[in-house]
C-alpha positions as CSV (number, residue, x, y, z in Angstrom):
1,X,0.2,-0.2,0.0
2,X,1.4,3.4,-1.1
3,X,1.0,6.5,0.8
4,X,-1.1,8.0,-1.7
5,X,-3.9,5.3,-1.1
6,X,-3.8,5.9,3.2
7,X,-4.2,9.0,5.0
8,X,-1.0,11.2,5.4
9,X,-0.5,11.8,9.1
10,X,0.0,15.4,10.3
11,X,1.8,14.6,13.7
12,X,4.5,11.7,13.1
13,X,7.1,10.2,15.6
14,X,10.7,9.3,14.2
15,X,11.9,5.7,15.1
16,X,14.9,4.1,14.2
17,X,18.4,2.5,15.4
18,X,20.5,4.6,18.3
19,X,22.1,2.2,20.6
20,X,25.4,1.1,19.1
21,X,25.5,3.9,16.3
22,X,28.2,7.0,16.3
23,X,26.5,10.3,18.2
24,X,23.5,7.8,18.6
25,X,22.5,8.3,14.9
26,X,21.2,11.7,16.0
27,X,22.2,13.6,12.8
28,X,19.8,11.1,10.7
29,X,17.1,11.6,12.9
30,X,17.5,15.5,13.0
31,X,18.2,15.5,9.1
32,X,14.8,13.6,9.1
33,X,12.8,15.9,11.4
34,X,14.0,18.9,9.3
35,X,13.2,17.2,5.8
36,X,9.6,16.2,7.1
37,X,9.1,19.7,8.8
38,X,10.0,21.1,5.6
39,X,7.0,19.3,3.9
40,X,4.3,20.5,6.6
41,X,4.5,17.6,8.9
42,X,4.5,17.8,12.8
43,X,7.4,15.7,13.9
44,X,8.4,14.2,17.6
45,X,12.1,13.6,17.1
46,X,13.4,11.2,20.3
47,X,17.0,12.6,19.1
48,X,15.7,16.1,20.9
49,X,14.5,14.7,24.3
50,X,16.6,15.5,27.3
51,X,18.6,12.6,28.9
52,X,16.2,11.2,31.6
53,X,17.7,11.2,35.0
54,X,18.1,7.6,35.3
55,X,20.3,7.8,31.8
56,X,19.2,4.4,30.8
57,X,17.9,2.5,27.9
58,X,14.3,2.1,29.9
59,X,14.6,5.9,30.2
60,X,14.9,6.9,26.8
61,X,12.4,4.5,25.6
62,X,9.8,5.9,28.1
63,X,10.1,8.9,26.9
64,X,9.9,8.0,23.5
65,X,7.0,5.9,24.2
66,X,5.2,9.1,25.6
67,X,5.9,10.8,22.4
68,X,4.7,8.3,20.5
69,X,1.7,7.9,21.7
70,X,0.6,11.5,20.9
71,X,1.4,11.2,17.4
72,X,-1.1,10.3,14.2
73,X,1.6,7.7,12.9
74,X,5.0,6.1,13.1
75,X,7.9,6.7,10.5
76,X,10.9,4.5,10.5
77,X,14.5,5.5,9.4
78,X,16.6,3.1,7.6
79,X,18.1,0.2,9.8
80,X,15.2,0.2,12.3
81,X,14.9,-3.5,11.8
82,X,18.7,-3.5,13.7
83,X,16.9,-1.6,16.8
84,X,15.6,-3.1,19.5
85,X,13.7,-0.2,20.8
86,X,12.3,0.5,16.9
87,X,11.0,-3.1,17.1
88,X,9.5,-2.3,20.1
89,X,7.8,0.9,18.9
90,X,6.6,-1.2,15.7
91,X,4.9,-3.5,18.3
92,X,3.0,-0.8,20.2
93,X,2.2,0.9,17.0
94,X,0.8,-2.3,15.4
95,X,-1.2,-3.3,18.9
96,X,-2.5,0.4,18.7
97,X,-3.3,0.2,15.0
98,X,-1.3,3.2,14.2
99,X,-0.3,3.5,10.8
100,X,3.5,3.1,10.1
101,X,5.7,4.4,7.3
102,X,9.4,4.4,6.1
103,X,10.9,8.0,5.7
104,X,11.2,7.0,1.8
105,X,7.5,6.7,1.7
106,X,7.2,10.2,3.1
107,X,9.8,12.2,1.4
């Protein structure tokens, strides 16, 4: 199914790999957010979150999931399938019937 045959969301959450990647992959997240915002999307970007007090993976995921649940859809960056967190976000999105897209589909 193409984005043209699905409603295009207005408010999206970015999901993708961070752990074990240089600079936590923030440059890719920030570039995607910039590109999508230029197309008129409202973007929740977990790379813009403050560090949680516990500074743990669980703390970052709690912040991200909270953000994700405010959105209309989830957009997955390249390499997302290699990320435990992104796979969790996909599971939550699927169970809640949230539309999911790849970044390429919306750019």
